[in-house]
N, C-alpha and C positions, 0 to 999 in steps of 0.2 A: 164456195164460188169457183167455177172453172176458169182456167186461163184462156185468153183469146188466142187465136192461131198465131198471131205475130210473136207473142211471148214464148209459145211452144217452139217456134222455129229458132228464136234466139237461144234458147237453152240447149237445143240439139247440137249446135256447133258454134264455137267461138269465132269461126271465120265465115259464118253465113252472110250472104250479101243481101241483108234486109234493110240496111241503113241508107238513107238518102245521101248521096255523095256530097251534097252541099251542107249537110248537117252533121251532128256528132255521130261517130261510129260506135257500134256496140263494143264495149270493153268490160272486162270483169277481172278482179284480182282478189286473192285471199291468201294470207300468210299464216293462218292458224289462229291469229288473235284479232286481226282487223283486215279490212278490205273495202271494196266498193263494187257496185254494179251500175254500169252505164247502159241503158237499154238500146240506145240508138232510136231511130224512128219507130213509133208504135202506131197501131191502128186507132181509128176513132173510138172503137169500143173498149180500148184498154182501160182497166181500172187501176189507177196508181196507188190506191189504198189497200189493194189486195196483198198485204205484206207476206202472209203465210204462203200464198201461191207463188209470189216472186222468189222467196227463199227456196221453196221446193223445186221450182223450175231450174234453178242454177246449182242445186246441190251436187248433182252428179258431175257437172262440168268443173266445179271448183273443189270437189272432194271434201265436203263438210257435211255434218249431220244438222239438218234444219232445226232440230230441237235444241241445239247448242249454240245457235247463232241468232242474233236479232238485228233489226234495222235501227240504228242509232240516230236520234234526231229526226228532223223532218226531211223528206226527199226534196230535191231541187229539180227544176225543170228548165229546159232550154226550148224556146219557141222560135221557129223560123218559117219563111214562106217560100214556096216555089210557084212558078207560073207556067201556064200552057194555053194553047188556043183550042177552044172546043170545036165541035163539028160545024158550028155556024161561023167559025173564024173569029170569034170574040175571045179576048184575053181574060183568063180566069186565074185567080190566085187561091192557093190552098195552104192553110197553116199546118205545120207538123210539130210534134212534140217528142222530146227525148228526156227520160227521167233518170236521175242519178240517186242511188241509195248508198248510204254509208253503213258498212257491216261491222259488227263487233261480237266477240265471244260472249255468250251469256254467262254471267257469274253464277257460281254454285248457289242454288236456292237453299235458304236457311229458314226452317220453321221456327221462328223466334218465340212465338207464344208457347210452343211445346217445350222449347229449351228452358224458358223461364219457369214453366211448371215443374221442371226437374227439381228446383229448390224445394218446392212444396212436397215433392215426393221423395226427398232425400231420406235414406235409411239412417237413423241416428243410433243404431245398435253398435256398441263398441266391438272391435275385433277381440276375439278370445286369445289373450296373450298369457294365460295362466301358466302355460308350460314354458314360457320364455324367461330368460334371466333379465331382470331390469336393473339398470344402473341409474344413479343420480347424475343424469347427463341430458343434454339438449341436442337434438338434431336440427340444423339450420338448412332450410331448403330455399334455393335462390331461383325465383321465377323472373327471368330477365329478358327484356327486349323481344317480346312476342311480335310487336308491330302488326297486330291482326288487321287484315285487309290488304297487306302488302303482297305484290306479285314481283318475284325476282327469279334468279337463275335456279332456285330450288323448287319453284312451283308457285301455286296460288293457295286459296283457302282450303281446298280439298286436301292437298298434300300437307298443309300445316296441321289440320285437324287430325290427320292420321299420325303425324309425327308426335303431336302432343299426347295422344292416347298411348303411343309406344313409350313415351317418357314416364307417364303415370304408371304404366305397368312395371317399368324398371324401378321406379320409386317405391312401389308397393313391395316388390321383391327385396329391395334394400332395407326397408323398414322392418320386414319380418326377420331379417338377419341381424339388425343392429340392436344395441342395448342402450335404452334411454327411457325417460318417463315424461318428456316434454319436447315439443316441436315449435320452432319459429319458422314461419313462412315469410320470406322477404319478396315483396314486389319491387324489383330493382328498377322499374321504370320502363317507359315506352311500351306499355302493354297494348297500345293500339298505334296504328300508322298515322292517322290524321291526314290533313290536306295542306298543311303549311310546312315550314321548316326549309324544305328544298322544293324547287319547281317540279321536279320529276314525280313527286308524290301525287300530283293531280292527274297524272296519266298512268300510274302504276298501281292503282287501287282496284280491288274487286268488290268492295263493299262501301256503302254510304257511311257517313260518320255515325249515324244512329245504329246501323247494323254492326259496325266495328265495336261500339260500346257494348252492345248486347252480347255478341259472340265472346268478346274478351271477358265479360263478366261471368258468363257461364263456364268457360274453360278454367278460369281462376277458381270459381266455386267448386268445380269437380276436384281440383287439386287440394283445396282446403278441406273438403269433406272427406277425401281419402286420408289425409293426415289426421283428422279429428277422430277417425276410427281407432287410431293407435295410441293417442295421448292428447292431453289438452294442448291447444294451439294458440300462439300469439301471431297475429298477422301485421306486418309492418309495411307501410306504403309511403312513398315520397313523390314529389313532383318530378317531371322529366320533360325534355324538350319536345318530343312528339305529342305529348299529352297536354301541354300547357296551352293556354289561350294565346295564340300568336298571330302575327301578320308577317309572313316570311320567317326570318330568324329573330324577329324582334318580339319581346314579351309584351303582351297587352295586359293591363290590370296588375294583379298581385300574383306571386308565384303559386299561391294556393288555388288559383282558378285553373284546375287541372282535372282531366278526365280520369286519371288513375286514382286520385283521391275521391272523385265522384263515385267510381266503382266500389271503392272501399266502403264508403258511407252506405251505398245501396245494398251491398251484401250484408253489412251489419244490420240494417233495417230488416231485410228479408229473413235473416236468421232468428230474429227475436220472436219468441213464442207469442208475445202480445200482438204481433202482426201476422200470425198464422205460420210462422217459421218453425223449423225443426229444433231449434235451440241447441245446436251443437256446442261443445265446450271450446268456443273460439272467442278471443278478445282481439279487437281491431285497434291499431295504433297509427296515428298520423302525426306530422309535425305539430309542435305546440301552438304555433300561430300561422296565419295565412301568409306571413312574410318569410317563413322558413322553407328551405329546400332540403334540409337534412334531418336525420333522426338518430338519436342515441337510445339504446335499450340495454338495460342491465340483464345479463344472463349469467347467473351463479357467480356474480362478482366480476365477470368479464364484460367490459363495455363494448357492445356491438354497435358499430356505426353504419349508417346506410345513406348513400347518396347516389344519384344516377350517374354522374361523371361528366355531364356536359359542361360543367363549370371549367374544365380543363380543355385546352385546345388539342392536346395530343395525349396518348396513353402514358408516356413517360412523365408528363407534367402533373399527373394526379397526385403523386407523392409531394411535389412542391406545393400544390394547392392545399393539400391536407395539412402540411406544416403551417401554412399561413393561417388557415381558419382555426386550427388548434391554438395557435398563439393568440388569436383573437377571442378565445374562450368558446369556440364552437367545434363540435365533432372531436372532442378529446376522448378517443376510444382506443381499445386494444386491437380490435379487428375491424377493418373498414371494408365494406362490400360495395362495389360499384359495377355499373354496366356500361352501356353507351358505345363501347368500342368493338363489340361483336366478336371478341376472341377471349379465351381464358388465360389467366396467368395467376400465379401465387408467389408472393415474394415478401420477405421480411422488410421492415422499415423502422429501424431504431428500437429502443427499449424503454419501457415505462419506468420512470425514475423512482416511483413509490413501490410498485409491486415487483419490479425486476423482470417482468415478463416481456418477451419480444412482442413488438407490434407487427401485425400482418396486414397486407393489402391483398384482397381477393378481387381480381377482375373477372366478372362473370362471363360465361359464354352466352351466345345468343340462342333464342328459340324461334327466330324468324325464318323466312325463306331465303336467307342469304342476303348479302349486301354488296352488290356490284360497286356501289359508291365508295364504300370503305376499302374494298379491294383495289379499286383503281386509284384511290387517293393515297392510301397508306401501305398497300402491298400485303395486307393481312386478310385472311379469310378463314376464320375458325369454324370448326364443325358445330352444328347445333347440339347443345347438350344442356343438362340440368345439373348445376353445381350443388353439392351437399357437403356438409362438414359437421364436426362434433365439438361441443364445448362441455367440459366437466369442471370439477372443482380446481383443477390445475390449469384451467384456461383453454385456449385453442388446442385441439388435438390434431397435430399434423398428420398422423396416420389415419385419421378419420375423414380426410379430405378426398373427395372423389367427383368424377364427372360421369353422369348417367346418360 
């Protein structure tokens, strides 16, 4: 449908004198992510539902690509009257209209059915490691704080998907060089962004909740499938604040009502050959009950603990919290892996009285698009990375710790 002459004039110049001086003036703004168009007075033949035409008409003036912008919500209209005397001297009134459109950047389109089909098409052929030296050792891969759907200072969904692919390529290179015969993949929590926890989440999301779950599931599956080519895999998942059922920062229901655990269950179901899955050598683990937020897993005699970390108010408080829950009979482990605070650290914390081994706390780096909130509140801003480390018969291998 073609634009009427009034709209063409509006698009030609932001200063065009086409608006009735007694009504709204033509105005338009665009900052790259949001904006608006106020048409000013339009003609009687103006079609307010011609969204594509309106976007096209203002594209050159506002310097955007019409295919990357959409009109958000319903347009609003201002109606006013002007009067004049006709040739017979009679007073006549005429109604005028000005329409206002709210603009937003169009989120990256995701072909979710095609992505889920990737599970069905997963190649379950093991990597040929016959010429590699294999040790009785386990590689632990920490998949932490993706917060899929989040838009922050490092970009949006497109930038994150590119970053995750780069991390998987680095992981594959690392696995070819490492010596092991078993892999543990830890979902350290906050695998999606959600819409609760803090108010800003509602305005800094590029995906609906359903799409966040779908994309997070597929990205996690790609990583699991990559690891399963090299060795049998155990996948550990725990609840986290961005994934739990919440209203604001308050938990609703039980801790196990969690999207991260839901993703774990879904991937387990899809991998099962009885359900048409590829049957990769992968075993999924979750907390023992729906009331638990932590998980302990034995790795060659070393107890590996997993918690998201939101139980502590600050990074330095994680160790104190760990001491308290261990005293209560929970999370008595040699190596504790946590996320939540968006930057990496590795530090010892005491010694096991029975084995004599040092206990280690690994604070995982983030894989999200950055956190202005953490940086502004705590002054920390770690680089996105994938933490990996090695456990053998001697326990945690300090030399095997790395950030990819």
